[in-house]
N, C-alpha and C positions, 0 to 999 in steps of 0.2 A: 101386177102385184105391187103393194105399197112400198116394199123395201127396194124395188128396182132402181128408182132414181137415187136413193141414198147410197146404194152400193156401186153406182155406175163408175165412179172414179176408181174404185178398187179393181173392178173387173176389166179395166183397160190394160192393166199390167199383169194380172194373174187371175187365178180362180179363187173366189171366196169360199172357204171351207165351212164345215158345219159349226166350227167354233165361233164364227163371226155372227154378230147380232144383225139379223135382217128384219126384225120386227115380226117374225113368224116362229116363235119358239116351239110351237107344236109340230111345225113342219121340220124344223131343225132336229128335234128329238126323234121324230119318226125316221128320218133318213139315217141318223147316227145309230139307231137301234138295230138297223139291218146289218147282218154279217156279210151280205153280198154287196159288191159295188153298186151304188145307186146315185143318180144325178138328175138335176132339174134344169131344163133349157128354157130360155125366154123366147118370145116371138121372133126376135132378130137373130136367134141362134147363139146368143151369149149364154155362158154357163153360169146360172144364178147361184147354185150351191151343189155340194156333193158331200158324201160321207168320206171318212178317211180311207176306206177300202179302195177308193178310186185313184189314190195317189200314184200307184205304180202304172196306171194306164194313161197318165197325162204327160204330154210332151209339148215343147214350145211350138206354137203355130205362128202364122203371119202376125207381125207386130209384137211378137214376144209373149202373147197370151198363151196360157196352157190349154190345150185342146186334146181331144181324142182323134187320132189320125190313123187311117188305114195304112197298110203296108205300101200301097201304091201312091200314097200321098193325099187321098181324098179325105176331106173332113167329115166326121160322123154326121154333123148337122146337114150337110149337103145330101147325104143318103136319106136322112129322115125326111127332109123337105120334099125329096123326089118321090117318096113312097107314102106320104101322109094321106093321100086320097084313098088308099086301099084299106085303111084302118077300119075294123069292124068289131069291136072298138079299138083293138090293138093289133100289132103285127110283130113278127120276129125278124131279126137281122143277124145273119151269120157273117162274120168279118174277121179277117186277120189284121190285127192292130199292132202298131208299134208300142213298145213299153218304154218306161222312163229310162231303163238301162240300154235302150236302142236295140233290144232283142224283139223278136216277133212272137205272137201267140194267137191261137185261134180263140175267138170269143163269140158266144151266142147271147144275144140281147133280146129282151122284150121291150117294145116301145109303146107307150100310151100317149097318143097325141092329145093336146088340148085345143078346143075350137073356140073361136071368137065370133064376131058378127059375120053373118052370111057364111058361116062354116070355115072362115079363114083360120089357118094354122096359128095358134097363139102360144105355142110352147109344147114341151113334151117331157114326160117322166120316163127315164131309161133305167132298166134293171139288167145288170150283167150276170148271167146265170152260171157260166163256167169260166174259170181262170186257173192257171197252174197253182197247185196247192202250196208250193213253197213261197208264193207271192202274196198269199192271203194274210191279212193282219190278224193278230191274236185278239179276238173279240169274245168276251164272255157272253153266253146266251142271255137274252133279256127275260126269258120265261123261267118258270121254276125248274130246278135241277131235276134230272131224270135219274133215278136209281136203277140198279140192275133188275129189280123186281118189276119196274115199270116198262121194260122193253116190250112186253106183250101188248100192253095197252096202247103204247105209242105206235107200234107196228100195225095193230088192228085199226087204229084211227087213220093211219096213212094208207093202209090197204083199202079201207072202205072209201076214203076220199078219192082215190085214184082208180078204183075198180080193178085192182091188181089181182092176179091169180095167186101170187106168192109175194111176201115181203119178208126179208130176213136180214139179220145182223150176223156177220161172220168175222171171226178173228183170224188174221193173217200175219205172217212175218213180213218185215219191211221190204225184203227183196222179192217177195212173191215166188219163192222157190220151193216151198214145201207144201204141206196140206193146209187147207182152210177148215175151220171148225165152226159149225153153226151154234151161236150162243142163244139165239131166239128166232123163232120163225112163226109167221102168221099165215094161215090159209083159211078160206071160207069153210063154214061148218059142213057144207055138203061135199067138200073136196079136201079132206085132210091129207097132210103130207106124211108119207110112210117111207121116205128114202133115207139114205145114210146121213149121219150127222157130221161126218168128215169127208172131204173130197180133195182130189188133187187139183192143182192150180194151173199147171202147165197145159197149154193148148186148150184152155177152157175160157169162158167169158171172163173169169176172174183175172186171167193173164192180161187182159186189156187195161187193167187199172194201174199197171206198173208205170209210174211217172205221170199219171193223169189224175186230175181232181174229179171229173165227172165223165161218165161213159153213157152214151145214149145210142141204142140200136133200135130204130123205130120199126123195122120189119125184117123178115127172113133171118131170124135169129138162129134157128136150127141149121140152116144152110151155111151160115157164117162160122158155126162151130160144130162140125159134124162129129168131132171126137169128144165132145163134152158129154159125160154120162148123165148129167142132170138135164141136158137139153134133148138128148136123143130119145125119140119116141114120146116126148112129153107134150108136144103140140104147142110149145111156147113160140110166139111170133116176135116178141119185142121185149126189151128190158131197159131200165134206167138204174144206174148205180152211182154212189158217191163214195170216194175214199175217205176213211176216218183217220185222223192224225192225232198222235199224243202231244203233250205240251212241248216236246222237243222237235216236233215237225215230222217224226217218222210215221209212216202209214202203217197202222196196226189193225185196221178193220175195214169192212165194206158194208154199207147199207144198200141193198139191192132189191128191186122189184121186177117181176116178170108178168107178162100178159099173154093170153092165148089169141090175141088179135093185134093187128098193126096199131101202133101208137099214133093218135091223131093230135092230141093236145101236148105236143112235145115241150113247149116252153113252160106251160103251167105245171105239168108233171115234174119236169126237171127242177123248177123252182121249189115245188113242195118238198121234194127229196133233199134239195140242198139246204133248205131252212131247217128241216127236222134233223139233218145230219149233224148239225152243231150240237144239239142236245144229246143225241145218241153218242157222239164222240166223247163228250164229257162223262157220260155214264160209263162208257167202255174204259176210259182212262181210270176212273175211280175203281172199277172192278179189277182191272189189272194191277193197280197199286196195292189194293187190299190183298189180292192173291199173292203178289210178290212179297209183301210184308209177312204174310202167313208162312210162305215157303221159307223165307229168311229166318223166321223165328224157329221153324221146325229144324232147319239145318243147324242153327246155333244151338238148339237144345241137344241135338245129337252130338255135336262137337263138345259141348259143355259137359255132358254126362260121361262121354267116352274118352275124354282127353286124359293122358297120363300127366299132363302139366296141371298143377294146382291152380284153380281159377275161383276168384271171389267176385260176387256182384255186390256193390256197395252203394248206398244212398248218399250222394255227395254232401247234402246239407246236414243230415243227422249222423253221418258216419256209420250207420247201422249196416251190418252184413245181411243183405237180403237173401243171398243164396251162396252155397259153397258146393263145389263138385266133389265126388268121392276122393279124388286125389288130394284135394285140400284138407278134407277131414282126416285122411290118413297121415298127412305130413304134420298137421298141427295137433293131432291127438285129441280132437274134439268130435263128439257125435254130431250129426247134422242138426238134430233138433235143438241142441245147445248152441251150435255155431250161429244159427240164424237169429238168436236172441242177443248176440254180442255186438259190440262196437269195434270197428277196426282199431280204435285207440287202445283196446285191451291187448292187442297182439303187436303193436308197433312201439318200439322203444324210443322213438322220437317224441319230442314234446308235442302236446295236443295242438298248439297253435301252428306248429310246423306242418303237422299232418293235415290240418284244415287248409292251409295254404297250398299244399301240394295237390289236394283233391280239387280245389277250385281252379288251379292252373290247368290240371288235366281236363276238367269239364269244359274249359274254354279252348282246348286244343293246344295249349302252350307248353305242355309237358307230356312226354310219351314214355319215359322210363327214368328210374332213379334207383340208387342203392340204399338199402335200409337194413335194420336189424330187428328181426321179429322174435317174439317170445312164444314158445310152444306150450302146449297144455301140460307137459311133464316137467316144466321148469327150465328146460334147456333153451338156449338162444341160438339163432342161426343168422348168418349173413345172407341176404337175399337180394336179387335184382328184380324189380317190379316193373313190368310193362303195363301201362295203364292208358285208358281211353274211354270216351263216352259211348254209350250204347242205349238204344231205345228198346225196352222189353215190356210188352203188355201195356203200351201207352205211357210208360214211366221212363224218365231220363235217368239212367244209372251210369255207374262207372264199372268197367271190368278191370280186374287186377289179375294178371298172369304172373305167378310166383316162380322164380327160378332160384333154387338153393345153390349159392356160390360159396358156402363155407369152406369146402375142400379146395376150391379154386383160390380163395383168398389165402388159405394156409400155404398152398404151393407157391403162390406169388411172393409171400413173405419169405419162404425158404429160398426161392430163387434170388430174391434181393440180397439175402444174407450171403448166398453163394457168390453172387456177383461182386459184392464188396470184398469178400475174401479173395476172389480171383484177381481183383484189381491190385490188392496188396501183393499177391504172389507175382503178378506180371511186373509190378514195379520193381520188386526185388530182382527178378530175372533180367529185367532191362538194365539195371545197374551192373549186374554180373556180366552181361554181354558187352556193355560199354567198357567195363574194365578189361575184359578179355580182348576186345577189339584194340584197345590202346596198347596192350601188351603185344598183340600180333603186329601192330604197326611198328612198334619198337624193334621187334624181332626181324621184320621185313627190312627195316632200315639198316640194321646190323648186317643182315644177309647181303644186302646190296653193297655195303662197304667191303665185306669180305670178298664178294664176287669181283668188284673192281680191283681190289688189291691183288687177288689171285690172277686176274686177267693181265694186269700190268707185269707181275712177276713172271708169269708164263711167257708173255711176249718178250720180255728182256732175256729170259733164259733161252728161248728158242732162237732169238737173234744171235746169241753167243754161240749156240750149237751149230746153227746153219752157217754162221760166219766162219768159224774155224774149220768146219767140214768142207766148205767151199775152198778155203785156203789150202787145206791138205790136198784136195782133189786137183787144184791148179798146179801142184808140184813146187810151189814157192819154197816150202821148208825143206824140200828134198824129194827126189823121185821116189814114187811108191811102186812096189811090185804089184803083180796082178791081183793077188789075194788082198793086199792092203787097199788097193783101189776099189775092189768089190765091196769091202767092208765099209769104206768111207761113203760109197754110194748108198749103201743100206742106211747109214746114219743120215745122209741127206734126205732120202725118201721118207724116213720116219719123222724127221723134223718137219718136212713139208706137210705130211699128213697131220701132224700135231698142230702146225700153224693153221691148216685149213679148218681143223676142229675148233681151235680157239676163235678163228674168224667167224665160223658158223655160230658158236655160242654167243658172241657179241652181237651178230646180226639178229639172232633169235631174240635176244633181250631187247634190242631196239624195236623189233617188230611187236613184241608183247606189250611195250609201252604205248604203241600207237595204232595197233591193228584194229582196236574196237571203235576207232573214229573213222568214219567215211567222209572224205572231202570231195563231194560230187563235182564233176565237170563234164562237159560234152566231149565224148571221145569217139573217134572213128576207128572201129576195131581193125579194119583192113590196113589203114595207114600205120597204126601202132604195131601190128604184126610185121609189116614190111620193114619198119625201122629196127625191130629186134632181129629179124632175119639178116638184115644187112650187117648188123654188128657181129653176128656169129658166122658170117659167110667165110671168113678166113679160117676159122676153126674147122668148118666143114670141109673146105678145100684141102686142108692139110691131111685130112683122113680120106679124101677122095669120095666124099659123099655129095649127093645132089639135094639141094633145098628147093622145095616147090610150095607155092602159095596158091590155093584155089578159093575163089569167092564168086558166087553167081551174081551178086549185086554189090555195088559200092556207091556211096559209103554205107556202112552198117553202123549207125550212130546209136550210142547208149549214153546214159548219164550215170557216171560212176567215178571212182577214185583212180585217176590215170596212173599215178605212181605205183599203187598197190597192184593194179592189173598188169602193169608192165613187169613187175617182179615175178608174178605167177607165170606169165608167158615165157620170160627169160629162163625161169627155173625149169619148166617143162621142156623147152627147146634144148637147153644145154644138156639136160639129162639124156634126151633122145640122141643127140649127137655124140655124147660121151660114150654111151654103151652100144652104139651102132658101128660095126666095123666095115660093112659094105652095103651098097644099096643107096638109101637116102631117107630123108625126113619130109613128110608132106603135112602142111598146115591147111586145114579146111575151115572156112568161116561161113556160117549160114544163120538165118533168123526164121523163127516160127512166125506165122501171121498173128499179129497182136499178141506176141508172146516173147519169151526170152531168146537170146542169141547164144550160139554155140561156137567154141573154138576147139577144134580137134587136132591133136598132134600125134601123127602115126609114124612109127619107125619100123625098120626092117632088122631090128636087133635080135638078141637071143631070146627075148620074151621072158615071161614070169610064170612060175607055177601057181596053182590055186592057193597054196599056203603062203607064198610070198605076197600075193595080191591081198590076202586077208589081213596081213600085218603091215601093209605098205604105208598107211597113213598114221600109224601109232608108234609109240616108243621114241627112242632118241632120234636126233636129226640125221645121224649118219648110220646107214645100214651096210649090209655086205655089198660087194662090188656090183651086184645086179640090181640093187634097189633104188639107186638114185640119191640125190642130196636135197634136203629141205622140203620134202613132200608133206610132212605133217604141218609145217608152217604155211605152206602154200594153201592147204585145205582150210586152215583157220582164217587166212586172209580172204579166201573166196567166200567163206561163211560171213565174214564181216561185210562183204559187198552184197550179201543177199543171194549168193550163188553157191555152186558146188563143183566138185571135181570127181569124176568117175573114171574107171579104167577097165578095159577089156584086154586080155593078153592070152597068147598061146605060145608055149615054148617052141623055140627054133623058128618062129614065124613073125615075131614082133609084138608090139604093144600099141594101144591107142588110148591116150589120155584126153578126156573131153572136159573142158571148162564151160560151165553154163552160167551166163550172166543175165540178170533181169534187165528190163528196159530202164529201170531207175533203181538207184542204190537205196535199199530199204533196211539195211542192217543185217545182223546175223540171221541165217536161215536155219540153224540148228545142225546137229550131226546128221549125216546121210548114211543110211544103212546100205551096205553093198548087197 
């Protein structure tokens, strides 16, 4: 060929495609017009030209040139050269080839060798008949478009050309899971088809098309698909079919032919079906698009007429109301025949240039809703929210306007805004009142503290005087007392001591109230802390003949809490237990739950408490009757500050058990605990 030497330099580094000028424009056009991959080899095996459908079949070969290589590494030209002598005048090659993405695919090719002097191989023309459908390029058919009404003529021509017993176009769903419907079917005049127009796809020959572009079964068709109702008892021996894809690449149909004899010209028949399939696929796509448009318009019409929402169709350029649904006619108080002669400018209170601008923005998709004020036929005006967008109806580009009357909503929003402003004024006034009252409370609290301090000082001074003189009288320094006088002086001493203890308790409670809400965490070993408290109270217990016992299954038992406040609680519980236990002893038990809080239990063998006493044990004044203990309400408040709690179980004449629960870390007040 004359372009061979001119293109030689380019073919050393790659394959010259159809777009290159080789001096053979008619050959270039012929190759590019083919939807199937097609290529031309020179006598030395170099690839002279190919159409763009070949691109996904080309991989780098030796020297970097792009070649068609078999999966086992054999070059296609090597196979062609080895089989060229058997051409009469062409031959088929079935080969698994490498693709440009390094995947493999089965390919069936028809090879037409060219002969030179003495019959020597001078080149070859190769046509690839089947490739995966998702790898085919999107090529428009070169022939005239085929309309749905032309299906029969195309199928008749294809059936006569290939001597088929039946040729049909079927519509299928993309995943081949439901029924297939025959859109058009050709059969010879002497053998008309009288079977069903719809058929199942599973376990039939149609099931073979899932994920495949071309299916060819040259013989034993009925044996291959014994459950296919179309094949059973029909006498069909072979079939060829091509999957039909829509513009998005989804398989939506099948072009299929069947024969009552084994298929001999496999390559030629497959090529004929593959070429015709492009035209049929375009016609099927047009048919489905028109059907979908019709169904869409029917659905829209049903929604338009039956919707309770007012809807208008408006011509965006002229602003004419093209159509109005019954709900719109009812809202605007216009009969339909009058409404469709009006302009949207007649119902919109906005200026005409603003309305035109809004319509154009909506037509371009830059506007989907806006608030407007519309005028009704009875002279009333309403606030409306307009949802707007483009829509194609009957081949015309219109705008739909869905109207939502928001007059009542706007009125309520205005009322709420007025209420909000009024509430802000009231809240401001109440805030000032609260600030004033808070200042007064702070002043009263300061005055109360001053009175409390003065009272405590005066009480302490008076008690010191009383206890001092009573001690002096009891010592006999002023003179010896008789038995009755001595008893009465002791009564004065005991009353003074109780009053002094009460005053000390009040002062301690006040100090705790000022600090108990603050937890100063520290790492504390509960066992060591309990031992130190027990040691400090051991003399007190020995004087009463009581035994103190500490039980702990593990040590240390470490928590993060306020050491001082925790020590006060333990000291309070232990001193109370020793104070009101006359015989036996006091046992302190320390344990910890896995990944949970720790418990310190103080059990005594004292007189115990009744249910009524337990119910009021942690409330009221800090000093109860002789069986209640001292400082228990304060102890519970401190425990709450540490994030813990104090519980009690008691039985009269058998003793009591007070249990302090402490979390692993101090988290602040845990709230009141219900007994």
